C-alpha positions as CSV (number, residue, x, y, z in Angstrom):
1,X,-15.1,-10.3,-9.5
2,X,-12.9,-8.0,-7.5
3,X,-9.3,-7.8,-8.2
4,X,-6.5,-5.8,-6.8
5,X,-3.3,-5.4,-8.7
6,X,-0.2,-3.8,-7.3
7,X,2.8,-2.8,-9.2
8,X,5.8,-0.5,-8.9
9,X,8.0,-2.6,-6.6
10,X,11.6,-3.2,-7.4
11,X,15.2,-3.0,-6.2
12,X,16.4,0.5,-5.0
13,X,19.4,1.9,-3.0
14,X,19.0,3.3,0.5
15,X,17.8,6.8,0.4
16,X,16.0,6.3,-2.9
17,X,12.4,6.3,-3.8
18,X,9.5,4.2,-5.3
19,X,5.9,4.7,-6.1
20,X,3.5,1.6,-5.4
21,X,0.3,1.5,-7.3
22,X,-2.8,-0.6,-6.7
23,X,-5.6,-0.7,-9.4
24,X,-8.9,-2.1,-8.4
25,X,-11.4,-3.9,-10.9
26,X,-15.0,-4.8,-9.7
27,X,-14.6,-2.4,-6.8
28,X,-14.5,1.3,-6.2
29,X,-11.8,2.7,-4.0
30,X,-13.5,6.1,-3.5
31,X,-16.2,4.7,-1.4
32,X,-14.0,2.6,1.0
33,X,-11.0,2.6,3.2
34,X,-7.8,1.1,1.5
35,X,-4.6,0.1,3.3
36,X,-1.0,-1.0,2.3
37,X,0.6,-3.7,4.4
38,X,3.9,-5.2,4.1
39,X,5.6,-8.4,5.1
40,X,9.2,-9.1,5.4
41,X,10.8,-12.5,5.6
42,X,10.3,-14.2,9.0
43,X,8.1,-11.3,10.1
44,X,4.2,-10.7,10.5
45,X,2.3,-8.8,8.1
46,X,2.1,-5.2,9.3
47,X,0.0,-2.2,8.4
48,X,2.1,0.5,6.7
49,X,-0.4,3.2,5.7
50,X,-4.3,3.7,5.4
51,X,-6.5,6.0,3.7
52,X,-10.4,6.4,4.3
53,X,-12.9,6.3,1.7
54,X,-14.9,9.5,1.0
55,X,-13.0,11.9,3.4
56,X,-9.4,10.6,2.4
57,X,-8.0,10.9,5.9
58,X,-4.7,9.1,6.2
59,X,-2.8,7.1,9.0
60,X,0.8,5.6,9.1
61,X,2.8,3.3,11.0
62,X,5.4,5.2,13.0
63,X,8.2,3.7,11.1
64,X,7.1,5.3,7.8
65,X,5.7,8.7,9.0
66,X,7.3,11.6,7.2
67,X,8.8,9.2,4.4
68,X,5.6,7.5,2.9
69,X,2.5,9.0,1.4
70,X,-0.7,7.1,0.6
71,X,-3.0,8.8,-1.8
72,X,-5.7,7.8,-4.3
73,X,-7.0,8.8,-7.7
74,X,-10.8,8.2,-7.8
75,X,-10.8,8.7,-11.6
76,X,-8.2,5.9,-12.1
77,X,-9.5,3.9,-9.4
78,X,-6.0,3.6,-8.1
79,X,-4.3,3.9,-4.7
80,X,-0.7,4.8,-4.4
81,X,2.1,4.6,-1.8
82,X,4.9,7.0,-2.5
83,X,7.9,5.8,-0.6
84,X,10.9,8.1,-0.2
85,X,14.0,8.1,1.8
86,X,13.8,4.3,1.7
87,X,15.8,2.0,4.3
88,X,16.9,-1.5,4.0
89,X,14.3,-2.3,6.7
90,X,11.7,-1.3,4.3
91,X,12.4,-4.3,2.3
92,X,9.4,-6.6,2.2
93,X,6.4,-7.6,0.0
94,X,3.9,-4.9,-0.1
95,X,0.2,-5.7,-0.3
96,X,-2.8,-3.5,-1.2
97,X,-6.0,-4.3,0.9
98,X,-9.5,-3.1,1.3
99,X,-11.7,-4.5,4.0
100,X,-14.8,-4.0,6.0
101,X,-15.9,-6.2,8.9
102,X,-19.3,-4.4,8.7
103,X,-19.8,-5.0,5.1
104,X,-18.1,-8.3,5.2
105,X,-15.4,-8.1,2.6
106,X,-11.6,-8.4,2.7
107,X,-9.8,-8.0,-0.5
108,X,-6.1,-8.4,-1.1
109,X,-3.7,-8.0,-4.1
110,X,-0.9,-10.4,-5.0
111,X,1.8,-8.3,-3.6
112,X,4.7,-6.5,-5.1
113,X,8.4,-7.0,-3.7
114,X,10.5,-3.9,-2.7
115,X,14.1,-4.4,-2.0
116,X,16.3,-1.7,-0.6
117,X,19.9,-2.2,-0.7
118,X,22.4,-0.7,1.8
């Protein structure tokens, strides 16, 4: 059974930093693309950052470019989201996701709350 478990969320002042972690069991991140999404109250879930499988290429939403960094540790089977210079508008529940339409899977974690105070 596949499980993705996020951690690292919390309350931080604007300008601060947090690092989110997503640990997988029953699944190997190194082979597949993984993404971080977020959903703020009353808003749709949006893609924040993604990292591909073997090559580790990354993509970011314009709103977080230059502030957030996605990375992975294949030994620990963990994907990270380093968030710097946080803003109140970054407040949301952050979700880890790995999905493939071709291979027919779509795995989500339970989410971790990030709250940035002004």
